[in-house]
C-alpha positions in Angstrom: 154.0 -86.2 -0.7 150.5 -87.4 -0.3 151.0 -89.9 -3.0 154.1 -91.2 -1.7 152.5 -91.6 1.7 149.5 -93.3 0.2 151.9 -95.7 -1.7 153.9 -96.4 1.5 150.8 -97.2 3.5 149.6 -99.7 0.9 153.0 -101.4 0.8 153.0 -101.7 4.5 149.5 -103.1 4.6 150.2 -105.4 1.8 152.2 -107.9 3.8 149.5 -108.3 6.4 146.9 -108.8 3.7 149.1 -111.3 1.8 149.3 -113.3 5.1 145.6 -113.3 5.3 145.2 -114.3 1.8 147.3 -117.4 2.4 144.9 -118.4 5.2 142.0 -117.9 2.8 143.7 -120.2 0.5 144.1 -122.9 3.0 140.5 -122.6 4.0 139.6 -122.7 0.3 141.5 -125.8 -0.2 140.2 -127.6 2.8 136.7 -127.0 2.0 137.3 -127.8 -1.6 138.4 -131.4 -0.5 134.6 -131.9 0.5 132.6 -129.6 -1.5 132.5 -129.5 -5.2 132.2 -126.2 -7.0 130.5 -123.3 -4.9 133.7 -121.3 -5.0 131.9 -118.0 -5.4 129.4 -118.8 -2.6 132.5 -119.7 -0.5 134.1 -116.5 -1.1 131.0 -114.6 -0.2 130.7 -116.5 3.2 134.3 -115.6 4.0 133.8 -112.0 3.0 130.6 -111.9 5.3 132.5 -113.3 8.2 135.3 -110.9 7.8 132.8 -107.9 7.4 130.4 -109.1 10.0 127.6 -109.6 7.6 125.1 -112.2 6.8 124.2 -114.2 3.7 120.7 -115.1 2.0 121.1 -117.8 -0.4 118.4 -118.7 -2.9 118.6 -122.0 -4.8 116.9 -125.3 -5.3 117.1 -128.1 -2.6 120.2 -130.4 -2.9 123.0 -127.8 -3.8 124.9 -128.5 -0.7 124.1 -125.7 1.2 124.2 -127.4 4.7 127.3 -129.3 3.7 129.0 -126.0 2.7 128.2 -124.3 6.0 129.2 -127.2 8.2 132.4 -127.9 6.3 133.5 -124.1 6.5 132.6 -124.2 10.2 134.9 -127.3 10.6 137.8 -125.9 8.5 137.8 -122.9 10.8 137.1 -124.6 14.1 133.7 -122.8 14.7 130.5 -124.2 16.0 127.7 -124.8 13.6 123.9 -124.8 14.1 120.9 -125.3 12.1 117.2 -124.4 12.3 114.7 -125.6 9.9 112.0 -123.0 9.7 108.5 -124.2 9.6 105.0 -122.5 10.0 104.7 -123.8 13.7 107.9 -122.6 14.7 108.0 -120.2 17.7 110.7 -117.3 18.4 111.9 -119.2 21.5 112.7 -122.1 19.3 115.4 -120.0 17.8 116.5 -117.5 20.6 115.7 -119.6 23.7 113.5 -119.2 26.6 113.2 -119.2 30.4 112.7 -122.6 32.0 110.7 -122.6 35.3 112.3 -124.7 38.3 109.7 -126.1 40.5 112.2 -126.7 43.3 113.0 -123.2 44.0 110.4 -121.3 42.0 113.0 -119.6 39.8 113.6 -119.2 36.1 116.7 -120.3 34.3 117.6 -119.3 30.6 117.8 -122.0 28.1 119.6 -120.8 25.2 118.5 -121.5 21.7 120.2 -122.8 18.7 121.1 -119.1 17.8 124.1 -119.4 20.1 126.5 -120.6 17.6 129.2 -119.3 15.3 127.6 -120.3 11.9 123.8 -120.6 11.8 122.0 -122.1 8.9 118.4 -120.7 8.8 116.9 -123.3 6.4 113.9 -122.1 4.3 113.6 -119.0 6.3 110.5 -117.8 4.5 108.5 -120.8 5.7 108.3 -119.3 9.3 105.9 -116.3 10.1 107.1 -112.8 10.5 107.2 -113.0 14.2 109.7 -116.0 14.1 111.6 -114.1 11.4 112.0 -110.9 13.2 113.3 -113.1 16.1 116.5 -113.1 14.3 116.8 -109.3 13.8 118.4 -108.4 17.1 120.9 -111.4 16.7 121.7 -110.3 13.2 122.2 -106.6 13.9 123.3 -106.4 17.6 125.0 -109.7 17.9 122.9 -110.3 21.3 119.6 -112.1 22.3 117.2 -110.9 24.9 115.6 -113.8 26.9 113.3 -112.4 29.6 114.8 -109.3 31.0 118.6 -110.4 30.4 120.6 -109.8 27.2 123.1 -112.4 26.3 125.9 -111.8 23.7 126.4 -114.2 20.9 129.6 -116.1 20.1 132.1 -114.2 17.8 132.3 -114.7 15.0 128.6 -115.0 14.2 127.1 -115.4 10.9 123.7 -116.2 9.5 123.2 -118.1 6.4 119.5 -118.1 5.6 118.2 -120.2 2.5 114.9 -120.0 0.6 113.5 -122.1 -2.2 112.6 -119.8 -5.2 110.3 -122.4 -6.9 107.8 -123.5 -4.2 105.9 -120.6 -2.6 102.9 -122.1 -1.2 103.0 -121.9 2.5 105.8 -119.2 2.6 105.9 -115.7 4.3 107.8 -113.0 2.4 110.6 -111.6 4.5 110.4 -108.1 6.0 112.2 -105.4 4.1 114.0 -104.6 7.2 115.2 -108.1 7.7 116.1 -108.4 3.9 118.3 -105.3 4.1 120.2 -106.9 7.0 121.7 -109.4 4.8 125.0 -108.3 3.2 124.6 -110.7 0.2 121.9 -112.4 -1.5 123.5 -115.2 -3.5 121.5 -117.1 -6.2 122.9 -120.5 -6.7 122.1 -122.7 -9.9 122.6 -126.4 -10.4 126.1 -127.7 -10.9 127.4 -128.5 -14.5 127.9 -131.9 -15.7 131.5 -132.2 -14.8 131.0 -130.9 -11.2 128.1 -133.2 -11.0 130.1 -136.2 -12.0 132.6 -135.3 -9.4 129.9 -135.1 -6.7 128.7 -138.6 -7.7 132.1 -140.2 -7.6 132.7 -138.4 -4.2 129.6 -139.0 -2.2 128.4 -142.4 -3.5 131.0 -144.2 -1.4 130.5 -145.5 2.2 133.1 -143.1 3.6 132.9 -139.4 2.5 135.8 -136.8 3.0 135.6 -134.7 6.1 137.3 -131.4 6.4 140.0 -130.8 9.1 140.7 -127.6 10.9 143.2 -125.4 9.2 142.6 -122.2 10.9 141.0 -121.0 14.2 138.6 -118.4 15.4 141.5 -116.0 16.0 142.2 -116.2 12.2 138.8 -114.3 11.5 139.8 -111.7 14.2 143.1 -111.2 12.2 141.3 -110.8 9.0 138.9 -108.3 10.4 142.0 -106.3 11.7 143.7 -106.6 8.2 140.6 -105.4 6.4 141.0 -102.0 8.1 144.2 -101.5 6.3 142.7 -102.3 2.7 142.7 -98.9 1.0 139.6 -97.5 -1.0 140.5 -94.7 -3.0 138.1 -91.7 -3.3 137.2 -92.4 -6.8 136.2 -96.0 -6.0 134.1 -94.5 -3.1 132.6 -92.2 -5.8 131.8 -95.1 -8.0 130.0 -96.9 -5.2 127.9 -93.9 -4.4 127.1 -93.5 -8.1 125.8 -97.1 -8.3 123.6 -96.7 -5.1 122.1 -93.5 -6.2 121.4 -94.9 -9.6 119.1 -97.2 -8.0 117.3 -94.5 -6.1 116.9 -92.0 -9.1 117.8 -93.6 -12.2 116.2 -90.7 -14.3 119.0 -88.3 -13.3 121.6 -90.7 -15.0 122.1 -90.8 -18.6 120.8 -94.0 -20.3 118.8 -95.1 -17.1 115.7 -92.9 -17.3 113.6 -95.7 -18.6 114.1 -97.7 -15.4 112.6 -94.9 -13.3 109.0 -96.3 -13.5 110.3 -99.8 -12.8 112.1 -99.2 -9.4 109.9 -98.7 -6.3 112.6 -98.5 -3.8 116.4 -98.0 -4.4 119.1 -99.4 -2.2 119.5 -98.1 1.4 122.6 -96.4 2.9 123.4 -100.0 4.3 124.1 -101.0 0.7 126.7 -98.2 0.4 128.5 -99.6 3.5 128.1 -103.3 2.4 129.6 -102.4 -1.1 132.6 -100.7 0.5 133.3 -103.6 2.7 132.6 -106.3 0.4 134.8 -104.7 -2.3 137.8 -104.4 0.3 137.2 -108.0 1.5 137.2 -109.2 -2.2 140.5 -107.5 -2.7 141.8 -108.9 0.3 140.8 -112.4 -0.6 143.0 -111.9 -3.7 146.0 -110.6 -1.8 145.5 -106.9 -2.6 145.7 -104.1 0.0 143.5 -101.8 -2.2 140.1 -102.0 -3.7 139.5 -101.4 -7.3 136.3 -100.7 -9.4 136.5 -104.2 -10.6 136.1 -105.4 -7.0 132.8 -103.4 -6.8 131.5 -104.7 -9.9 132.2 -108.3 -8.8 130.2 -108.0 -5.6 127.6 -105.4 -6.6 124.9 -107.9 -8.0 125.1 -109.9 -4.6 124.9 -106.7 -2.6 122.3 -104.9 -4.5 119.7 -107.5 -5.9 117.7 -107.8 -2.8 117.8 -104.0 -2.0 116.2 -102.9 -5.3 112.3 -103.3 -5.1 110.5 -103.2 -8.3 107.0 -101.9 -9.2 104.1 -103.9 -10.5 105.0 -102.4 -14.0 108.5 -104.1 -13.8 106.8 -107.5 -13.1 104.4 -107.1 -16.0 107.4 -106.5 -18.1 109.2 -109.5 -16.7 112.0 -107.2 -15.5 114.1 -108.7 -12.4 116.3 -106.8 -9.9 119.2 -108.6 -11.4 118.6 -107.2 -14.9 118.0 -103.8 -13.4 121.3 -103.9 -11.4 123.1 -105.2 -14.6 121.9 -102.3 -16.6 123.2 -100.0 -13.9 126.5 -101.6 -13.9 126.7 -101.3 -17.6 125.5 -97.5 -17.7 127.4 -96.0 -14.7 131.0 -95.0 -15.8 133.8 -96.8 -14.2 136.6 -94.5 -12.9 
């Protein structure tokens, strides 16, 4: 009887998920009219919006990060803001401050650029820790404190932070607590020859294509409601736990003992939550009301790479967190 009930529930939720998948496709198609390639990054941005997460993007300049976020905001009818992080930036430049009025001697709040739906934090590692931490409350609590008052941020709210992996002079490493709050860390390479030709043909004309709204903010709310109906089997949940615990204690798993001296810190419980949500969102983007182990494997590198901290020995062996996560995904049995 339990199996029949489970199948019935999945079938019932499937129509709702299919409806949301059609909205996803409209958004994808509209963004694709402007942005060439970047399909995977767009999927991660949509998943983060649905799961109320944030995205850390690592890539060289000139790969259309700003264009992608602005186009996505326009396609969904959301507001867009951008902050270029620099060494002289102050926390108030991000969150806002109190402005003194000489007329009546009062202070009025002036809200900062963080009060938007999609915030692009450009080269976030160029600002000192005090400025980086100013985003923590906004990212986690969806609110900002200015003076003695607390102000809620618009919903939905997503931070897309970027950092340049090449030039490290004048940068400040992100605090671990802040890195862990990013649902995904995506690494973006340069486009292939065919995509770059399309970019050249599309953006060397006087008039470039502009995205038009094909959905509204209420679509994100509907997607979040539909996500609750996406089923995650116990075996898929066990697989997620196996992956996370393998990053913490690789010596306890067959075939991974050699990774033990290379991992200084494994993934946090937040990684478990993000893997579950991201796998279900990945399934929903593809029109399914149930998550599979393959969904978990698809999103795991982007969820885990920034949460696995390596030792100096690993750096000496030129081992990266991507290689560690790939080994874990290869060795942990798939249900």
